[in-house]
matplotlib code that plots the C-alpha trace (Angstrom):
import matplotlib.pyplot as plt

x = [70.1, 67.4, 67.1, 64.5, 63.6, 61.1, 60.2, 60.7, 57.2, 57.5, 54.0, 55.3, 58.0, 59.5, 61.4, 63.5, 64.6, 67.3, 67.9, 69.9, 67.5, 64.8, 64.0, 60.9, 59.6, 57.1, 55.3, 53.4, 51.4, 49.5, 45.8, 45.0, 47.2, 45.5, 42.5, 42.4, 45.5, 45.4, 48.5, 52.3, 54.4, 57.8, 60.9, 64.1, 67.7, 70.7, 74.3, 74.3, 70.7, 68.1, 65.4, 62.4, 59.0, 58.2, 55.3, 51.8, 49.9, 46.6, 45.0, 42.1, 38.7, 38.4, 42.1, 44.3, 47.9, 50.6, 52.7, 50.1, 52.7, 53.9, 50.5, 52.0, 51.7, 54.2, 53.2, 53.1, 50.0, 48.7, 49.8, 50.5, 47.6, 49.5, 51.5, 54.1, 55.7, 58.6, 61.0, 62.4, 64.1, 67.4, 70.8, 73.1, 75.7, 74.3, 73.3, 69.9, 68.1, 64.3, 62.0, 58.5, 55.9, 52.5, 50.0, 46.8, 44.6, 42.3, 42.4, 42.6, 45.4, 47.3, 49.4, 52.6, 53.2, 55.8, 58.6, 61.1, 64.3, 66.1, 69.3, 70.1, 72.7, 71.6, 73.6, 76.2, 78.4, 76.6, 76.4, 80.1, 81.0, 77.5, 76.1, 72.6, 71.3, 67.8, 66.9, 64.0, 62.5, 59.1, 59.3, 55.5, 55.4, 54.5, 58.1, 59.5, 56.8, 57.3, 61.1, 61.5, 58.4, 60.4, 61.2, 57.5, 57.3, 60.3, 58.9, 55.5, 57.2, 59.3, 57.7, 60.7, 63.2, 65.8, 66.6, 70.2, 69.2, 67.6, 69.4, 71.7, 69.7, 66.5, 68.5, 70.6, 67.5, 65.9, 69.0, 69.8, 73.4, 72.5, 74.4, 77.3, 77.4, 77.5, 80.1, 82.2, 82.2, 83.5, 86.2, 87.5, 89.1, 92.2, 94.4, 95.5, 95.6, 91.8, 88.9, 85.2, 82.8, 79.4, 76.2, 73.4, 69.9, 69.8, 73.1, 72.2, 73.0, 75.8, 77.5, 77.8, 79.0, 81.6, 82.8, 83.2, 85.0, 87.3, 88.1, 89.0, 91.2, 93.2, 93.9, 91.2, 90.2, 86.6, 84.1, 80.4, 77.6, 74.4, 70.9, 70.8, 67.8, 67.3, 65.2, 65.0, 65.2, 67.1, 69.7, 70.2, 70.7, 73.0, 75.2, 75.3, 76.4, 79.1, 80.5, 83.8, 84.7, 86.6, 84.5, 86.6, 85.4, 81.7, 79.3, 75.6, 73.5, 71.4, 68.1, 64.4, 63.6, 65.3, 68.9, 67.6, 70.8, 72.3, 75.5, 79.2, 82.0, 85.1, 88.2, 91.9, 94.1, 97.2, 100.6, 99.5, 96.4, 94.0, 90.9, 90.5, 86.9, 86.7, 83.2, 79.9, 77.3, 73.8, 70.2, 67.3, 68.8, 69.1, 71.8, 69.2, 67.9, 64.6, 66.4, 68.6, 66.2, 62.6, 61.8, 62.1, 65.3, 68.1, 71.9, 73.4, 77.2, 78.7, 82.5, 82.5, 84.9, 82.7, 79.6, 81.5, 83.0, 79.5, 78.6, 81.9, 81.4, 78.0, 79.4, 82.1, 79.6, 77.5, 80.6, 81.8, 78.5, 76.3, 74.0, 73.3, 70.7, 69.8, 73.4, 73.2, 69.8, 71.1, 74.3, 72.4, 69.8, 72.6, 75.1, 72.9, 70.3, 68.3, 69.7, 67.5, 70.2, 72.6, 72.4, 73.3, 72.2, 73.1, 70.6, 70.5, 68.2, 67.2, 66.6, 64.4, 61.7, 60.9, 62.8, 63.3, 59.6, 58.9, 61.5, 60.0, 56.5, 57.9, 59.7, 56.5, 54.3, 56.8, 56.1, 55.2, 54.9, 54.9, 55.4, 56.7, 56.9, 57.2, 56.8, 56.9, 55.2, 52.6, 53.0, 52.0, 49.0, 51.2, 53.2, 50.0, 48.3, 51.3, 51.5, 47.8, 48.0, 45.2, 42.0, 42.1, 45.7, 47.7, 50.5, 50.8, 51.1, 52.2, 52.5, 52.9, 52.5, 53.4, 51.1, 47.8, 46.6, 43.9, 45.2, 45.4, 42.8, 40.7, 40.8, 38.4, 40.3, 43.7, 45.0, 46.9, 45.5, 47.7, 48.2, 49.2, 51.1, 49.0, 49.2, 47.2, 46.2, 42.9, 44.5, 43.1, 42.3, 45.3, 47.7, 49.5, 48.4, 51.0, 51.9, 54.3, 55.7, 59.0, 58.5, 59.2, 56.5, 54.2, 56.6, 57.1, 58.3, 60.9, 62.0, 61.3, 62.1, 60.5, 61.3, 59.7, 59.4, 60.9, 59.9, 61.6, 65.2, 65.2, 64.1, 64.5, 65.3, 64.8, 66.2, 67.6, 66.6, 64.1, 60.5, 59.1, 57.6, 57.6, 59.5, 62.1, 62.6, 62.6, 63.4, 65.2, 68.8, 68.3, 70.1, 68.8, 69.9, 68.2, 69.6, 68.5, 68.9, 70.5, 68.5, 70.7, 70.1, 66.4, 66.2, 67.6, 65.3, 62.2, 62.2, 62.4, 59.7, 57.5, 58.4, 57.3, 54.2, 53.0, 53.7, 51.6, 49.0, 47.6, 47.4, 45.9, 43.1, 42.5, 41.9, 40.0, 37.6, 37.5, 38.4, 37.9, 39.1, 41.1, 39.5, 40.9, 42.5, 40.2, 39.6, 39.7, 41.2, 38.8, 41.5, 43.3, 40.4, 41.3, 44.8, 43.5, 40.8, 41.6, 42.0, 42.4, 45.6, 46.2, 46.7, 49.3, 50.9, 51.3, 52.8, 55.1, 56.7, 57.3, 59.1, 56.5]
y = [35.5, 37.7, 41.5, 43.8, 47.3, 49.6, 53.2, 55.5, 54.9, 51.1, 51.2, 49.8, 47.1, 44.5, 41.4, 39.5, 35.9, 34.8, 31.2, 29.6, 30.2, 32.3, 35.4, 35.7, 39.2, 39.6, 42.9, 44.4, 47.6, 49.3, 49.0, 52.7, 52.7, 49.9, 52.0, 52.1, 49.7, 47.9, 45.9, 46.0, 46.9, 45.3, 46.4, 44.4, 45.4, 43.2, 43.8, 46.4, 45.7, 48.5, 48.4, 46.3, 45.6, 41.9, 40.4, 39.4, 36.5, 38.2, 41.4, 43.7, 42.8, 43.5, 44.1, 42.1, 41.1, 43.5, 40.5, 37.9, 35.4, 35.1, 35.6, 38.5, 42.1, 44.3, 44.8, 48.6, 48.1, 44.9, 45.1, 42.0, 41.4, 39.3, 40.1, 37.5, 37.2, 35.1, 35.7, 32.4, 33.9, 34.3, 32.5, 31.5, 33.9, 37.1, 40.4, 41.7, 44.9, 45.1, 48.1, 47.5, 50.2, 50.7, 50.9, 53.0, 54.8, 52.9, 49.8, 52.1, 54.2, 52.6, 55.2, 54.2, 55.6, 55.0, 52.5, 50.5, 49.0, 45.8, 44.2, 40.5, 38.1, 34.6, 31.5, 33.8, 31.0, 30.6, 28.4, 27.8, 24.4, 23.5, 23.7, 22.9, 22.6, 21.8, 20.9, 22.7, 19.4, 20.7, 20.0, 20.0, 23.8, 27.0, 28.2, 25.1, 24.9, 28.6, 28.4, 25.2, 24.9, 23.0, 20.2, 19.4, 18.8, 16.5, 14.4, 14.2, 12.9, 10.4, 9.4, 7.2, 10.1, 9.6, 12.7, 12.0, 13.0, 16.3, 19.5, 20.7, 23.8, 22.2, 19.5, 22.1, 24.2, 21.1, 20.0, 23.6, 22.9, 19.7, 17.4, 19.8, 19.7, 15.9, 15.6, 18.3, 16.5, 13.3, 15.3, 16.5, 13.1, 13.8, 10.7, 7.8, 10.0, 10.2, 7.8, 7.8, 5.6, 5.5, 4.1, 4.2, 2.8, 3.5, 3.9, 4.4, 7.9, 7.7, 11.0, 10.0, 6.5, 7.9, 10.3, 7.5, 5.3, 8.2, 8.7, 5.0, 5.3, 8.1, 6.0, 7.1, 4.4, 3.7, 1.5, 1.2, -0.3, -0.7, -2.0, -5.7, -8.0, -11.2, -10.7, -6.9, -4.6, -1.9, -4.4, -5.6, -2.0, -1.2, -4.2, -3.3, 0.3, -1.1, -3.5, -1.6, -1.6, -4.7, -7.0, -6.0, -2.4, -3.1, -5.0, -5.4, -4.7, -7.9, -6.8, -7.8, -4.1, -1.2, 0.0, 3.5, 5.4, 8.0, 9.4, 9.8, 10.2, 11.9, 11.0, 11.8, 8.7, 9.1, 7.4, 4.5, 3.9, 5.3, 7.1, 10.7, 11.7, 15.3, 15.8, 14.0, 14.5, 13.3, 14.2, 12.7, 12.3, 8.9, 8.7, 8.4, 10.8, 10.9, 11.7, 14.4, 16.0, 15.0, 14.5, 17.4, 16.5, 18.0, 17.5, 18.6, 18.8, 19.1, 19.8, 18.6, 15.8, 14.8, 14.4, 12.7, 10.4, 9.3, 8.4, 6.6, 4.6, 3.4, 2.6, 0.4, -1.5, -2.4, -3.0, -5.6, -7.6, -6.5, -9.5, -9.0, -6.3, -7.5, -6.8, -3.2, -2.7, -3.9, -1.8, 1.4, 1.1, 1.0, 3.3, 6.0, 7.0, 10.1, 13.2, 16.3, 18.4, 18.3, 21.4, 19.0, 15.4, 12.7, 9.7, 6.3, 3.3, 0.5, 0.6, -1.0, 0.9, 3.7, 6.3, 8.3, 8.6, 9.5, 12.3, 13.6, 13.8, 15.7, 18.2, 18.8, 19.1, 21.6, 24.1, 27.5, 29.5, 27.4, 24.1, 23.7, 20.2, 18.3, 14.5, 11.7, 8.6, 7.2, 8.5, 6.8, 8.3, 9.7, 11.8, 12.9, 13.9, 16.0, 17.7, 18.5, 19.9, 20.7, 22.2, 26.0, 26.2, 29.3, 27.4, 28.2, 25.1, 24.7, 21.2, 19.4, 15.6, 13.6, 10.9, 12.3, 11.3, 11.9, 15.4, 16.5, 19.1, 21.8, 22.6, 25.4, 26.5, 26.8, 29.5, 27.2, 23.9, 20.9, 20.1, 17.1, 17.2, 17.9, 19.2, 21.7, 19.0, 20.7, 23.8, 26.3, 29.4, 31.7, 28.9, 26.3, 22.7, 20.7, 17.0, 14.4, 13.3, 11.6, 11.1, 7.7, 6.9, 9.4, 10.6, 14.3, 15.1, 12.8, 15.3, 14.6, 17.6, 19.7, 23.2, 23.9, 27.6, 28.9, 32.5, 32.3, 32.7, 29.0, 26.9, 23.1, 21.3, 17.7, 16.4, 13.2, 9.9, 9.0, 9.0, 9.4, 6.0, 2.8, 1.0, 3.7, 3.4, -0.4, -2.0, 0.3, 1.6, 5.4, 8.5, 12.0, 15.3, 17.2, 20.8, 23.3, 27.1, 27.7, 30.5, 30.6, 27.0, 27.3, 30.0, 27.7, 24.8, 26.9, 28.8, 25.7, 23.9, 27.0, 27.1, 23.5, 24.0, 27.2, 25.6, 22.5, 24.1, 26.2, 23.2, 20.9, 23.2, 24.2, 20.6, 19.9, 22.8, 22.2, 25.8, 27.2, 30.7, 32.4, 35.2, 38.6, 41.2, 43.1, 46.7, 48.0, 47.1, 44.2, 41.7, 42.6, 42.2, 38.7, 39.8, 42.2, 40.0, 39.2, 35.4, 34.7, 32.8, 35.2, 37.9, 35.7, 35.0, 38.7, 39.4, 36.4, 36.5, 40.2, 39.6, 40.9]
z = [71.9, 73.4, 73.0, 74.5, 73.2, 74.9, 74.8, 77.8, 79.2, 78.5, 77.1, 73.8, 73.7, 71.4, 72.5, 70.0, 70.2, 67.7, 66.9, 64.1, 61.1, 62.7, 64.7, 66.8, 67.5, 70.4, 70.8, 73.7, 73.8, 76.7, 76.4, 75.9, 72.9, 71.0, 70.1, 66.3, 66.0, 62.7, 63.6, 63.2, 60.2, 60.4, 58.5, 58.1, 57.2, 56.8, 55.6, 52.8, 51.7, 52.1, 54.7, 53.5, 55.0, 55.8, 54.0, 55.1, 53.4, 54.5, 53.2, 54.2, 52.8, 49.1, 48.7, 46.3, 47.0, 45.9, 44.8, 43.8, 42.5, 46.1, 47.7, 49.7, 50.6, 52.4, 56.1, 55.8, 53.5, 55.2, 58.9, 60.8, 63.2, 65.8, 68.9, 67.9, 64.5, 63.3, 60.4, 59.1, 56.0, 57.8, 57.8, 60.7, 61.9, 60.5, 62.2, 61.4, 62.3, 62.7, 63.0, 64.4, 63.6, 65.1, 62.3, 62.6, 60.0, 57.8, 55.6, 52.6, 54.1, 57.0, 58.9, 60.6, 64.1, 66.8, 66.0, 68.0, 66.6, 67.7, 66.5, 66.8, 65.6, 64.6, 65.9, 67.6, 68.8, 72.1, 74.0, 73.8, 72.5, 71.2, 67.7, 66.7, 63.1, 62.0, 58.5, 56.7, 55.8, 54.6, 50.8, 50.9, 51.6, 49.9, 50.1, 48.4, 45.7, 44.8, 44.9, 42.9, 40.5, 37.9, 40.3, 40.7, 37.0, 37.1, 40.0, 38.2, 35.1, 37.1, 40.4, 41.1, 40.8, 43.5, 45.6, 44.7, 41.1, 42.2, 41.4, 44.1, 45.0, 46.3, 48.2, 49.9, 50.7, 52.4, 54.4, 55.4, 56.5, 58.5, 56.1, 56.0, 59.8, 59.7, 57.0, 58.7, 61.9, 60.2, 58.5, 61.9, 62.2, 60.2, 60.5, 62.6, 65.7, 65.6, 66.1, 65.1, 66.9, 65.2, 66.6, 64.0, 63.3, 59.5, 57.7, 54.0, 52.7, 50.1, 51.0, 54.7, 53.8, 51.5, 54.2, 56.7, 54.2, 53.3, 57.0, 57.3, 54.2, 55.7, 58.8, 61.2, 63.6, 62.7, 64.5, 63.5, 65.6, 63.5, 63.9, 63.2, 63.1, 61.1, 58.0, 58.6, 55.5, 57.4, 58.5, 54.9, 53.7, 56.6, 55.9, 52.2, 53.1, 55.4, 52.8, 52.3, 56.0, 57.3, 59.6, 62.7, 62.2, 62.4, 64.6, 64.4, 67.5, 67.5, 69.1, 69.1, 69.5, 67.7, 67.9, 67.6, 68.5, 66.1, 67.4, 66.5, 69.1, 68.0, 70.0, 70.0, 70.2, 72.4, 72.1, 74.2, 72.0, 74.6, 73.3, 74.6, 73.7, 72.3, 70.9, 70.1, 67.4, 68.4, 67.8, 65.9, 62.4, 60.7, 58.0, 55.1, 52.5, 54.4, 57.6, 56.1, 53.6, 54.1, 57.8, 60.3, 62.3, 64.4, 64.7, 68.0, 68.4, 71.8, 72.1, 75.6, 76.7, 79.7, 77.5, 74.7, 77.3, 78.4, 74.9, 74.3, 77.6, 76.4, 72.9, 74.5, 76.6, 73.5, 71.3, 73.9, 73.8, 70.9, 71.2, 74.9, 75.2, 78.7, 79.9, 78.6, 80.3, 83.6, 83.3, 82.3, 85.0, 87.6, 86.0, 84.4, 87.0, 86.3, 88.0, 87.9, 89.6, 86.6, 84.3, 81.4, 81.8, 79.3, 79.4, 77.7, 77.3, 77.5, 81.2, 83.8, 85.7, 83.3, 85.4, 82.2, 81.4, 85.0, 84.8, 81.5, 83.1, 86.1, 83.8, 81.8, 84.9, 86.5, 83.6, 85.0, 81.8, 78.6, 77.0, 73.4, 71.9, 68.6, 68.7, 66.0, 67.3, 69.7, 73.3, 76.5, 78.5, 81.2, 78.7, 76.9, 80.1, 81.1, 77.7, 77.9, 81.4, 83.8, 82.6, 82.6, 83.8, 82.7, 81.0, 77.3, 75.2, 71.6, 70.3, 66.9, 66.6, 63.5, 64.9, 66.0, 69.5, 72.0, 72.7, 69.1, 68.0, 69.7, 73.4, 74.4, 77.4, 75.6, 73.3, 70.9, 69.8, 69.3, 65.6, 63.5, 60.3, 57.2, 53.6, 51.6, 49.2, 48.3, 46.8, 49.3, 47.3, 47.1, 48.1, 46.0, 46.2, 48.1, 47.7, 49.0, 45.6, 46.1, 49.9, 51.3, 53.8, 55.6, 58.3, 58.0, 61.5, 63.1, 65.7, 69.4, 71.4, 74.2, 75.5, 78.9, 80.1, 76.9, 77.8, 81.2, 82.3, 83.4, 80.4, 80.2, 76.9, 76.1, 72.8, 71.3, 69.7, 72.5, 71.4, 74.9, 74.7, 76.8, 73.9, 73.9, 77.6, 78.1, 74.7, 72.3, 72.5, 72.8, 73.9, 75.0, 76.5, 79.3, 79.4, 82.1, 82.3, 78.9, 77.2, 74.1, 73.4, 74.3, 71.6, 69.0, 69.9, 70.7, 67.5, 65.4, 67.4, 66.8, 63.1, 62.5, 64.7, 62.9, 59.5, 60.1, 62.4, 59.6, 57.3, 59.9, 60.8, 57.2, 56.4, 59.7, 59.0, 55.2, 54.6, 51.1, 51.9, 54.7, 56.8, 55.8, 58.1, 60.4, 59.3, 62.9, 66.2, 67.0, 66.1, 69.3, 71.7, 73.0, 73.7, 76.4, 77.8, 81.5, 81.9, 78.2, 77.4, 74.5, 77.0, 78.8, 75.5, 74.8, 78.2, 78.5, 75.1, 75.4, 78.7, 81.2]

ax = plt.figure().add_subplot(projection="3d")
ax.plot(x, y, z, "-o")
ax.set_aspect("equal")
plt.show()
């Protein structure tokens, strides 16, 4: 959902982008009016609560935080010195009012000037028939540490404490409705007139296992395809988790690569026993505690019989010959050619010829305004080169990589450097020390998604299980969506990609630069200089996000 507010002269404007759990506010101000500008003070009002100023984690030189326990000061006292600000303390399906004030005066006495108001509704039911949920995932964060300080002590006392034994509140905060979405999808299969076909790499989370077993017990026709490889730990755990299902209801995908799919097809079964696909649940989330709680992931539900039918067709092909990956590859190469003309394309692998990677590169290279991305594993050079772009091009690029690469780090001709996941494990002054206690492995971001031209009216979204790698194209079983021109869906994806990026970017560069303290707010308008410098990408960022 996008809303634009501007004054009569249009020399001050605010554009709001509402996703599921976030709202992005982008401001623009005519150059003559920035003289003496100390920043923006932003108020928020929701439901029957009073108006309240959003907080800033920075202050003017020599000032202490109004709320030191939260390392925060209201923005009417410590204005926000950015032309783009995101509020991630929101819930789905709520209407929120924001009021953005221009702040002038002095560091000792900021004065609020003209204000604009915007009203947005998060996750407002659009696009029709699609629902997207991202978990919060970042247990190693300031918000989590401040919200659940007692949990850190429990984990320190018992480093083997299972997440199943955590209190409900921190677990629910981390999964952020993603698990509820998964379980609710399974529960839509009511009885013997329904079917659930599950294709999954890691099938281990007890709550999901119990939900599937309960569906089978009430007569639902359940089939499970799972990753199977001799001597493989995940295979052993999958088979243990599937012990209560009869052998005819489960088949291992015998592969030398990875059966990396994670989708569920919901079908209605007619009187003749024919499956009529109704909906599909897909995304990047493995059915594990890491996948649901710890690693950044997405669940994407499409109530679309055509799309669900595509997933069911692939499921049937693998179910018929689970040990013949070559047959699947041959069939998909022929039956699932890339089609850039479709507004919603459903793609699968393994395939021959890397047509999927070629299409991904073409999509990225076609960006006119911006590229947002989050990736998990090693990427091939052609993808890296496309993400990096041409030197001194005018495309805004914001990228987070769980696995650092040749493009991670500083790029002098770009406004936003590419970051890798990191923690504040040195206890940066004013911030809490963060850790990965209880985390299995070092993977913090498992999401693989791109939004191209987010700020335009013609965005392109790429999302799924596909890691944008050669293995994902040629060897693994994967699935992905390419969605074109859907701004509502782009808002949901784009805000989450920016949320993860901003979260880890600060940590990555704090560690890279060995920061001991954070630079305070500027006491004058000098903070805004680069945003008005012709040819600087910060200027393009100000204009594009505000809808210019």
